[in-house]
Short mmCIF file of the C-alpha atoms (twelve columns), coordinates in Angstrom:
data_MODEL
# 
_entry.id   MODEL 
# 
loop_
_atom_site.group_PDB 
_atom_site.id 
_atom_site.type_symbol 
_atom_site.label_atom_id 
_atom_site.label_alt_id 
_atom_site.label_comp_id 
_atom_site.label_asym_id 
_atom_site.label_seq_id 
_atom_site.Cartn_x 
_atom_site.Cartn_y 
_atom_site.Cartn_z 
_atom_site.pdbx_PDB_model_num 
ATOM 1   C CA . MET A 1   -6.406  16.900  -49.258 1 
ATOM 2   C CA . ARG A 2   -9.079  19.017  -47.570 1 
ATOM 3   C CA . LYS A 3   -10.882 15.876  -46.384 1 
ATOM 4   C CA . LYS A 4   -7.701  14.509  -44.836 1 
ATOM 5   C CA . LYS A 5   -7.098  17.857  -43.117 1 
ATOM 6   C CA . ASN A 6   -10.632 17.796  -41.686 1 
ATOM 7   C CA . GLN A 7   -10.050 14.257  -40.360 1 
ATOM 8   C CA . MET A 8   -6.835  15.378  -38.657 1 
ATOM 9   C CA . THR A 9   -8.715  18.294  -37.098 1 
ATOM 10  C CA . GLN A 10  -11.431 15.957  -35.814 1 
ATOM 11  C CA . VAL A 11  -8.869  13.563  -34.357 1 
ATOM 12  C CA . THR A 12  -7.087  16.442  -32.655 1 
ATOM 13  C CA . SER A 13  -10.360 17.751  -31.208 1 
ATOM 14  C CA . PHE A 14  -11.262 14.266  -29.977 1 
ATOM 15  C CA . ASP A 15  -7.867  13.880  -28.329 1 
ATOM 16  C CA . ILE A 16  -8.211  17.249  -26.613 1 
ATOM 17  C CA . ILE A 17  -11.666 16.405  -25.279 1 
ATOM 18  C CA . MET A 18  -10.666 12.943  -24.033 1 
ATOM 19  C CA . THR A 19  -7.522  14.209  -22.315 1 
ATOM 20  C CA . SER A 20  -9.136  17.320  -20.838 1 
ATOM 21  C CA . ILE A 21  -11.795 15.338  -18.945 1 
ATOM 22  C CA . PRO A 22  -9.406  13.201  -16.829 1 
ATOM 23  C CA . THR A 23  -7.057  16.166  -16.482 1 
ATOM 24  C CA . GLY A 24  -9.884  18.316  -15.154 1 
ATOM 25  C CA . VAL A 25  -10.947 15.587  -12.720 1 
ATOM 26  C CA . TYR A 26  -7.353  15.221  -11.505 1 
ATOM 27  C CA . VAL A 27  -6.937  18.963  -11.025 1 
ATOM 28  C CA . LEU A 28  -10.305 19.310  -9.251  1 
ATOM 29  C CA . PHE A 29  -10.122 16.318  -6.905  1 
ATOM 30  C CA . VAL A 30  -6.348  15.803  -6.434  1 
ATOM 31  C CA . LEU A 31  -4.206  18.806  -7.276  1 
ATOM 32  C CA . LEU A 32  -6.555  21.496  -5.944  1 
ATOM 33  C CA . PRO A 33  -7.098  19.795  -2.540  1 
ATOM 34  C CA . CYS A 34  -3.314  19.377  -2.229  1 
ATOM 35  C CA . LEU A 35  -2.814  23.088  -2.842  1 
ATOM 36  C CA . VAL A 36  -5.595  23.992  -0.401  1 
ATOM 37  C CA . GLY A 37  -4.036  21.703  2.214   1 
ATOM 38  C CA . LEU A 38  -0.669  23.345  1.700   1 
ATOM 39  C CA . VAL A 39  -2.227  26.778  2.249   1 
ATOM 40  C CA . VAL A 40  -4.089  25.583  5.364   1 
ATOM 41  C CA . SER A 41  -0.812  24.288  6.846   1 
ATOM 42  C CA . PHE A 42  0.316   27.923  7.195   1 
ATOM 43  C CA . THR A 43  -2.762  28.845  9.263   1 
ATOM 44  C CA . ASN A 44  -4.401  27.979  12.584  1 
ATOM 45  C CA . PHE A 45  -7.630  26.971  10.852  1 
ATOM 46  C CA . GLY A 46  -9.947  25.140  13.276  1 
ATOM 47  C CA . GLY A 47  -12.526 23.728  10.886  1 
ATOM 48  C CA . TYR A 48  -15.707 25.337  12.274  1 
ATOM 49  C CA . SER A 49  -15.153 28.921  11.193  1 
ATOM 50  C CA . LEU A 50  -13.547 30.722  8.301   1 
ATOM 51  C CA . GLU A 51  -11.769 32.947  10.789  1 
ATOM 52  C CA . PHE A 52  -8.107  32.008  10.971  1 
ATOM 53  C CA . LYS A 53  -4.695  33.574  11.291  1 
ATOM 54  C CA . TRP A 54  -1.590  33.124  9.224   1 
ATOM 55  C CA . VAL A 55  1.015   31.491  11.443  1 
ATOM 56  C CA . LYS A 56  3.684   31.085  8.758   1 
ATOM 57  C CA . PHE A 57  5.901   28.076  9.573   1 
ATOM 58  C CA . TYR A 58  4.604   27.543  13.121  1 
ATOM 59  C CA . GLN A 59  2.841   24.262  12.264  1 
ATOM 60  C CA . TYR A 60  6.000   22.862  10.696  1 
ATOM 61  C CA . GLN A 61  8.117   23.959  13.656  1 
ATOM 62  C CA . LYS A 62  5.602   22.242  15.899  1 
ATOM 63  C CA . MET A 63  5.732   19.125  13.724  1 
ATOM 64  C CA . PHE A 64  9.528   18.827  13.786  1 
ATOM 65  C CA . THR A 65  9.520   19.017  17.599  1 
ATOM 66  C CA . ASP A 66  6.757   16.414  17.936  1 
ATOM 67  C CA . PRO A 67  8.148   12.956  18.883  1 
ATOM 68  C CA . VAL A 68  4.932   11.263  17.734  1 
ATOM 69  C CA . PHE A 69  5.537   12.649  14.233  1 
ATOM 70  C CA . TYR A 70  8.871   10.844  13.977  1 
ATOM 71  C CA . LYS A 71  7.354   7.703   15.504  1 
ATOM 72  C CA . SER A 72  4.567   7.727   12.920  1 
ATOM 73  C CA . ILE A 73  7.094   7.969   10.081  1 
ATOM 74  C CA . VAL A 74  9.066   5.021   11.456  1 
ATOM 75  C CA . ASN A 75  5.886   2.967   11.829  1 
ATOM 76  C CA . TYR A 76  4.749   3.883   8.316   1 
ATOM 77  C CA . VAL A 77  8.064   2.794   6.787   1 
ATOM 78  C CA . GLN A 78  8.049   -0.322  8.972   1 
ATOM 79  C CA . LEU A 79  4.553   -1.186  7.793   1 
ATOM 80  C CA . TYR A 80  5.541   -0.727  4.143   1 
ATOM 81  C CA . ILE A 81  8.792   -2.676  4.308   1 
ATOM 82  C CA . GLY A 82  7.376   -5.402  6.551   1 
ATOM 83  C CA . THR A 83  4.420   -6.131  4.302   1 
ATOM 84  C CA . ILE A 84  6.608   -6.113  1.183   1 
ATOM 85  C CA . ILE A 85  9.112   -8.568  2.664   1 
ATOM 86  C CA . VAL A 86  6.332   -10.997 3.571   1 
ATOM 87  C CA . CYS A 87  3.559   -10.359 1.040   1 
ATOM 88  C CA . PHE A 88  5.384   -9.977  -2.258  1 
ATOM 89  C CA . PRO A 89  7.529   -13.166 -2.122  1 
ATOM 90  C CA . LEU A 90  4.515   -15.216 -1.021  1 
ATOM 91  C CA . ALA A 91  2.347   -13.702 -3.761  1 
ATOM 92  C CA . MET A 92  5.037   -14.402 -6.360  1 
ATOM 93  C CA . LEU A 93  5.491   -18.008 -5.211  1 
ATOM 94  C CA . ALA A 94  1.737   -18.605 -5.286  1 
ATOM 95  C CA . ALA A 95  1.452   -17.004 -8.731  1 
ATOM 96  C CA . ILE A 96  4.274   -19.165 -10.095 1 
ATOM 97  C CA . ALA A 97  2.814   -22.323 -8.560  1 
ATOM 98  C CA . LEU A 98  -0.629  -21.627 -10.023 1 
ATOM 99  C CA . THR A 99  0.581   -20.642 -13.505 1 
ATOM 100 C CA . ARG A 100 3.172   -23.426 -13.798 1 
ATOM 101 C CA . ASN A 101 0.570   -26.056 -12.800 1 
ATOM 102 C CA . LEU A 102 2.503   -27.022 -9.680  1 
ATOM 103 C CA . ILE A 103 -0.751  -27.076 -7.670  1 
ATOM 104 C CA . LYS A 104 -3.865  -29.018 -8.561  1 
ATOM 105 C CA . GLU A 105 -7.279  -27.327 -8.491  1 
ATOM 106 C CA . LYS A 106 -5.603  -24.005 -9.269  1 
ATOM 107 C CA . ASN A 107 -8.890  -22.201 -9.927  1 
ATOM 108 C CA . PHE A 108 -10.118 -23.094 -6.434  1 
ATOM 109 C CA . TYR A 109 -6.944  -21.809 -4.761  1 
ATOM 110 C CA . ARG A 110 -6.953  -18.678 -6.905  1 
ATOM 111 C CA . ILE A 111 -10.416 -17.782 -5.628  1 
ATOM 112 C CA . LEU A 112 -9.541  -18.839 -2.079  1 
ATOM 113 C CA . PHE A 113 -6.414  -16.660 -1.919  1 
ATOM 114 C CA . PHE A 114 -8.087  -13.686 -3.596  1 
ATOM 115 C CA . PHE A 115 -11.177 -13.730 -1.361  1 
ATOM 116 C CA . PRO A 116 -9.624  -11.749 1.556   1 
ATOM 117 C CA . SER A 117 -8.960  -8.844  -0.837  1 
ATOM 118 C CA . THR A 118 -12.725 -8.430  -1.241  1 
ATOM 119 C CA . VAL A 119 -13.503 -8.365  2.487   1 
ATOM 120 C CA . PRO A 120 -14.263 -4.880  3.932   1 
ATOM 121 C CA . PHE A 121 -11.684 -3.430  6.310   1 
ATOM 122 C CA . LEU A 122 -14.157 -3.298  9.181   1 
ATOM 123 C CA . ILE A 123 -14.780 -7.036  9.036   1 
ATOM 124 C CA . ILE A 124 -11.063 -7.772  8.720   1 
ATOM 125 C CA . ALA A 125 -10.187 -5.628  11.722  1 
ATOM 126 C CA . ILE A 126 -12.943 -7.092  13.919  1 
ATOM 127 C CA . MET A 127 -12.112 -10.658 12.877  1 
ATOM 128 C CA . TRP A 128 -8.439  -10.290 13.724  1 
ATOM 129 C CA . MET A 129 -9.190  -8.399  16.927  1 
ATOM 130 C CA . VAL A 130 -11.120 -11.474 18.055  1 
ATOM 131 C CA . MET A 131 -8.337  -13.815 16.950  1 
ATOM 132 C CA . TYR A 132 -5.721  -11.665 18.697  1 
ATOM 133 C CA . ASN A 133 -7.756  -11.387 21.900  1 
ATOM 134 C CA . PRO A 134 -5.431  -12.236 24.825  1 
ATOM 135 C CA . SER A 135 -8.166  -14.053 26.776  1 
ATOM 136 C CA . PHE A 136 -10.120 -16.156 24.267  1 
ATOM 137 C CA . GLY A 137 -8.369  -15.528 20.936  1 
ATOM 138 C CA . VAL A 138 -7.762  -18.506 18.684  1 
ATOM 139 C CA . LEU A 139 -4.098  -17.600 18.219  1 
ATOM 140 C CA . ASN A 140 -3.303  -17.640 21.943  1 
ATOM 141 C CA . GLN A 141 -5.270  -20.840 22.437  1 
ATOM 142 C CA . PHE A 142 -3.255  -22.484 19.688  1 
ATOM 143 C CA . LEU A 143 0.044   -21.275 21.161  1 
ATOM 144 C CA . GLY A 144 -1.135  -22.470 24.574  1 
ATOM 145 C CA . LEU A 145 -1.054  -26.029 23.255  1 
ATOM 146 C CA . PHE A 146 2.737   -25.659 23.098  1 
ATOM 147 C CA . GLY A 147 3.031   -24.082 26.520  1 
ATOM 148 C CA . VAL A 148 3.315   -20.468 25.302  1 
ATOM 149 C CA . ASP A 149 1.884   -17.834 27.654  1 
ATOM 150 C CA . PRO A 150 -0.927  -15.602 26.301  1 
ATOM 151 C CA . VAL A 151 0.279   -12.593 24.335  1 
ATOM 152 C CA . ASN A 152 -1.520  -9.251  24.212  1 
ATOM 153 C CA . TRP A 153 -0.905  -8.854  20.480  1 
ATOM 154 C CA . LEU A 154 -2.612  -5.490  19.967  1 
ATOM 155 C CA . GLY A 155 -1.988  -4.183  23.484  1 
ATOM 156 C CA . SER A 156 1.796   -4.431  23.581  1 
ATOM 157 C CA . SER A 157 4.148   -2.001  21.865  1 
ATOM 158 C CA . LYS A 158 6.441   -4.921  20.945  1 
ATOM 159 C CA . THR A 159 3.856   -6.994  19.105  1 
ATOM 160 C CA . VAL A 160 1.311   -4.500  17.777  1 
ATOM 161 C CA . MET A 161 3.120   -3.599  14.530  1 
ATOM 162 C CA . PRO A 162 3.957   -7.230  13.586  1 
ATOM 163 C CA . ALA A 163 0.316   -8.101  14.283  1 
ATOM 164 C CA . ILE A 164 -0.922  -5.289  12.029  1 
ATOM 165 C CA . ILE A 165 1.582   -6.200  9.315   1 
ATOM 166 C CA . PHE A 166 0.225   -9.751  9.321   1 
ATOM 167 C CA . MET A 167 -3.335  -8.401  8.998   1 
ATOM 168 C CA . VAL A 168 -2.344  -6.274  6.011   1 
ATOM 169 C CA . VAL A 169 -0.484  -9.184  4.400   1 
ATOM 170 C CA . TRP A 170 -3.551  -11.407 4.813   1 
ATOM 171 C CA . ARG A 171 -5.667  -8.714  3.135   1 
ATOM 172 C CA . GLN A 172 -3.315  -7.924  0.226   1 
ATOM 173 C CA . PHE A 173 -1.712  -11.289 -0.551  1 
ATOM 174 C CA . GLY A 174 -4.420  -12.453 -2.958  1 
ATOM 175 C CA . PHE A 175 -4.588  -9.157  -4.835  1 
ATOM 176 C CA . TYR A 176 -0.904  -9.153  -5.733  1 
ATOM 177 C CA . MET A 177 -0.989  -12.867 -6.454  1 
ATOM 178 C CA . VAL A 178 -3.604  -12.259 -9.162  1 
ATOM 179 C CA . TYR A 179 -1.618  -9.240  -10.382 1 
ATOM 180 C CA . PHE A 180 1.523   -11.361 -10.725 1 
ATOM 181 C CA . ILE A 181 -0.439  -14.165 -12.390 1 
ATOM 182 C CA . ALA A 182 -1.504  -11.713 -15.098 1 
ATOM 183 C CA . GLY A 183 2.134   -10.720 -15.650 1 
ATOM 184 C CA . ILE A 184 3.423   -14.300 -15.764 1 
ATOM 185 C CA . SER A 185 0.665   -15.330 -18.173 1 
ATOM 186 C CA . ASN A 186 2.037   -12.853 -20.729 1 
ATOM 187 C CA . ILE A 187 5.447   -14.585 -20.830 1 
ATOM 188 C CA . PRO A 188 5.637   -16.844 -23.929 1 
ATOM 189 C CA . GLU A 189 5.536   -20.548 -23.117 1 
ATOM 190 C CA . SER A 190 8.213   -21.140 -25.760 1 
ATOM 191 C CA . LEU A 191 10.820  -19.583 -23.466 1 
ATOM 192 C CA . TYR A 192 10.087  -22.155 -20.769 1 
ATOM 193 C CA . GLU A 193 10.093  -24.988 -23.306 1 
ATOM 194 C CA . SER A 194 13.515  -23.929 -24.569 1 
ATOM 195 C CA . ALA A 195 14.806  -23.729 -21.013 1 
ATOM 196 C CA . ARG A 196 13.524  -27.228 -20.229 1 
ATOM 197 C CA . ILE A 197 15.180  -28.585 -23.342 1 
ATOM 198 C CA . ASP A 198 18.466  -27.046 -22.162 1 
ATOM 199 C CA . GLY A 199 18.015  -28.827 -18.828 1 
ATOM 200 C CA . ALA A 200 16.983  -25.861 -16.661 1 
ATOM 201 C CA . SER A 201 15.106  -26.758 -13.499 1 
ATOM 202 C CA . GLU A 202 11.913  -25.024 -12.361 1 
ATOM 203 C CA . THR A 203 13.890  -22.943 -9.881  1 
ATOM 204 C CA . ARG A 204 16.356  -21.913 -12.568 1 
ATOM 205 C CA . GLN A 205 13.496  -20.933 -14.881 1 
ATOM 206 C CA . VAL A 206 12.005  -18.732 -12.168 1 
ATOM 207 C CA . PHE A 207 15.210  -16.750 -11.604 1 
ATOM 208 C CA . SER A 208 16.329  -16.681 -15.252 1 
ATOM 209 C CA . ILE A 209 13.011  -16.163 -17.045 1 
ATOM 210 C CA . THR A 210 10.055  -15.326 -14.798 1 
ATOM 211 C CA . ILE A 211 11.521  -12.713 -12.462 1 
ATOM 212 C CA . PRO A 212 13.630  -10.855 -15.101 1 
ATOM 213 C CA . LEU A 213 10.663  -10.608 -17.482 1 
ATOM 214 C CA . MET A 214 8.352   -9.702  -14.595 1 
ATOM 215 C CA . TRP A 215 10.650  -7.052  -13.175 1 
ATOM 216 C CA . GLU A 216 8.704   -4.038  -14.449 1 
ATOM 217 C CA . VAL A 217 5.495   -5.525  -13.054 1 
ATOM 218 C CA . ILE A 218 7.161   -6.021  -9.668  1 
ATOM 219 C CA . ARG A 219 8.613   -2.526  -9.797  1 
ATOM 220 C CA . THR A 220 5.223   -0.997  -10.574 1 
ATOM 221 C CA . SER A 221 3.671   -2.981  -7.731  1 
ATOM 222 C CA . LEU A 222 6.225   -1.605  -5.273  1 
ATOM 223 C CA . ILE A 223 5.369   1.957   -6.283  1 
ATOM 224 C CA . PHE A 224 1.635   1.326   -6.243  1 
ATOM 225 C CA . TYR A 225 1.835   -0.272  -2.813  1 
ATOM 226 C CA . ILE A 226 3.200   2.922   -1.228  1 
ATOM 227 C CA . GLN A 227 -0.223  4.503   -1.577  1 
ATOM 228 C CA . SER A 228 -2.023  1.289   -0.656  1 
ATOM 229 C CA . ALA A 229 0.004   0.869   2.541   1 
ATOM 230 C CA . ALA A 230 -1.088  4.309   3.731   1 
ATOM 231 C CA . GLY A 231 -4.775  3.717   3.013   1 
ATOM 232 C CA . ILE A 232 -5.027  0.108   4.183   1 
ATOM 233 C CA . GLY A 233 -2.838  0.761   7.209   1 
ATOM 234 C CA . PHE A 234 -5.009  3.702   8.248   1 
ATOM 235 C CA . ASN A 235 -8.263  1.733   8.022   1 
ATOM 236 C CA . ILE A 236 -7.004  -1.245  9.990   1 
ATOM 237 C CA . ILE A 237 -5.109  0.784   12.582  1 
ATOM 238 C CA . TYR A 238 -7.971  3.196   13.170  1 
ATOM 239 C CA . ILE A 239 -10.430 0.365   13.792  1 
ATOM 240 C CA . ALA A 240 -8.154  -2.022  15.695  1 
ATOM 241 C CA . THR A 241 -5.803  0.125   17.787  1 
ATOM 242 C CA . ARG A 242 -6.447  3.867   17.179  1 
ATOM 243 C CA . GLY A 243 -2.673  4.210   17.014  1 
ATOM 244 C CA . GLY A 244 -2.031  2.641   20.411  1 
ATOM 245 C CA . PRO A 245 -0.725  1.498   22.695  1 
ATOM 246 C CA . ASP A 246 1.234   4.674   23.428  1 
ATOM 247 C CA . ASN A 247 1.383   5.542   19.672  1 
ATOM 248 C CA . ALA A 248 3.233   2.274   18.977  1 
ATOM 249 C CA . SER A 249 1.051   1.665   15.891  1 
ATOM 250 C CA . GLN A 250 0.548   5.287   14.897  1 
ATOM 251 C CA . ILE A 251 1.293   6.094   11.250  1 
ATOM 252 C CA . LEU A 252 1.116   9.444   9.482   1 
ATOM 253 C CA . PRO A 253 -2.434  9.063   8.055   1 
ATOM 254 C CA . SER A 254 -3.886  7.909   11.393  1 
ATOM 255 C CA . TYR A 255 -2.021  10.604  13.334  1 
ATOM 256 C CA . MET A 256 -3.272  13.237  10.905  1 
ATOM 257 C CA . TYR A 257 -6.858  12.026  11.336  1 
ATOM 258 C CA . LEU A 258 -6.432  11.952  15.115  1 
ATOM 259 C CA . LYS A 259 -5.400  15.605  15.158  1 
ATOM 260 C CA . ILE A 260 -8.476  16.533  13.129  1 
ATOM 261 C CA . THR A 261 -11.059 14.556  15.101  1 
ATOM 262 C CA . ASP A 262 -9.714  14.967  18.634  1 
ATOM 263 C CA . GLY A 263 -7.919  18.311  18.501  1 
ATOM 264 C CA . LEU A 264 -9.666  20.080  15.605  1 
ATOM 265 C CA . ASP A 265 -6.176  21.207  14.601  1 
ATOM 266 C CA . TYR A 266 -6.652  21.414  10.854  1 
ATOM 267 C CA . GLY A 267 -3.539  23.501  10.360  1 
ATOM 268 C CA . TYR A 268 -1.294  20.930  12.019  1 
ATOM 269 C CA . SER A 269 -3.101  18.092  10.225  1 
ATOM 270 C CA . ALA A 270 -2.466  19.832  6.901   1 
ATOM 271 C CA . ALA A 271 1.240   20.064  7.795   1 
ATOM 272 C CA . LEU A 272 1.231   16.321  8.555   1 
ATOM 273 C CA . ALA A 273 -0.469  15.679  5.204   1 
ATOM 274 C CA . THR A 274 2.263   17.665  3.455   1 
ATOM 275 C CA . ALA A 275 4.868   15.604  5.298   1 
ATOM 276 C CA . LEU A 276 3.090   12.421  4.171   1 
ATOM 277 C CA . LEU A 277 3.270   13.618  0.568   1 
ATOM 278 C CA . VAL A 278 7.002   14.304  0.898   1 
ATOM 279 C CA . VAL A 279 7.700   10.959  2.594   1 
ATOM 280 C CA . THR A 280 5.723   9.101   -0.072  1 
ATOM 281 C CA . MET A 281 7.576   10.865  -2.896  1 
ATOM 282 C CA . VAL A 282 10.954  10.164  -1.285  1 
ATOM 283 C CA . MET A 283 10.096  6.480   -0.855  1 
ATOM 284 C CA . ALA A 284 8.937   6.269   -4.471  1 
ATOM 285 C CA . LEU A 285 12.134  7.877   -5.741  1 
ATOM 286 C CA . ILE A 286 14.261  5.528   -3.628  1 
ATOM 287 C CA . ILE A 287 12.406  2.489   -4.976  1 
ATOM 288 C CA . LEU A 288 12.730  3.711   -8.566  1 
ATOM 289 C CA . ARG A 289 16.439  4.209   -8.009  1 
ATOM 290 C CA . VAL A 290 17.110  0.913   -6.243  1 
ATOM 291 C CA . THR A 291 15.022  -1.225  -8.624  1 
ATOM 292 C CA . ARG A 292 16.306  0.331   -11.834 1 
ATOM 293 C CA . ARG A 293 17.801  -2.272  -14.120 1 
ATOM 294 C CA . GLU A 294 17.908  -3.365  -17.744 1 
ATOM 295 C CA . ILE A 295 14.521  -4.195  -19.210 1 
ATOM 296 C CA . TYR A 296 14.242  -7.604  -20.903 1 
ATOM 297 C CA . GLU A 297 11.869  -7.884  -23.826 1 
ATOM 298 C CA . TYR A 298 10.192  -10.967 -25.267 1 
# 
C-alpha cells in the first residue's frame, strides 16, 4: 500500500514538473509580453527612453479615429477569407486525389506541391515581385499574348490584395494539402469499400465520408490559419509593398510595425496590437460558432 502511494506521489510530481515547464514558457514569452503591451498602450512610450507619461485612453481614441486602422482590419479579413476560399478547397482536392490514387506518381506531386511551403518569405516575395513586374513580368507577358494590356499588379489599389492573396495561397497550399492527407489517411478504408459496394461514386464518397470525418481537422485548420494569415501576410506585404499603394495592402501587423519603425510610436503600436488580439479572438469565435456541427466517429 505504501509502495503504491509512493508511485502515485512520483507520478504526480512528474506531471507537475512536465506541465510547469511549458506553462512557465507560455507565461514568460506569451502572456507577459501581452500584459506589457497592454500597459504600454496607455502610455506615450517612445522606445528610446524609460521616460513616458500615462495618457489613459488617448491611444485608443486616436486609433478609432484613424481611417488606416479600419482599412487594415478590412484588408486583414479580406486576406484571411480570400486565401481560405482559394487555398483550402484546392488543398482538399489535391489531398483527396493523392490519397485516393486518382493521380499517378503521387509521391512526386506531394513533394512538388509541398516545396513552396519550405521557401523563405524573402525569396517568395522577390520571385513574385519579378513575375508581377508591369514591364518585364512573366504574368503580363503571358497575358499580352491574348491582347491584355500590362497590369501594375502590386502598384494598383484594385489588384494589390488579389495579387498578395495569390502569393499566400501559393505558399500555403502544399502545407495544408499534407495536413489534409494526414487526416484522410486515418479514415478506415473499409468505409470506402462499403460505399463502393453500395454504388456510391467518388464524389459521393467525398461528401458523405471524407469531409464529414475530416470536419474537425478542417475546423482546426481554419482556427490555426488565423494566426498564420497575420504572420505570413506581414512578411510578404512588408517585403513586397510596405502596405502600399496608399495603404491598399496594409494589414494590422504591418501597420503596427510601420508605426514602430517610422514613427517610434510604441504606445499607438501597442494599442494596434491589442486591437489585433481582439480581432483575432472575434474571428476565432465566429469560426467556432459557424463550423460547429455533430462529430462523426469511426
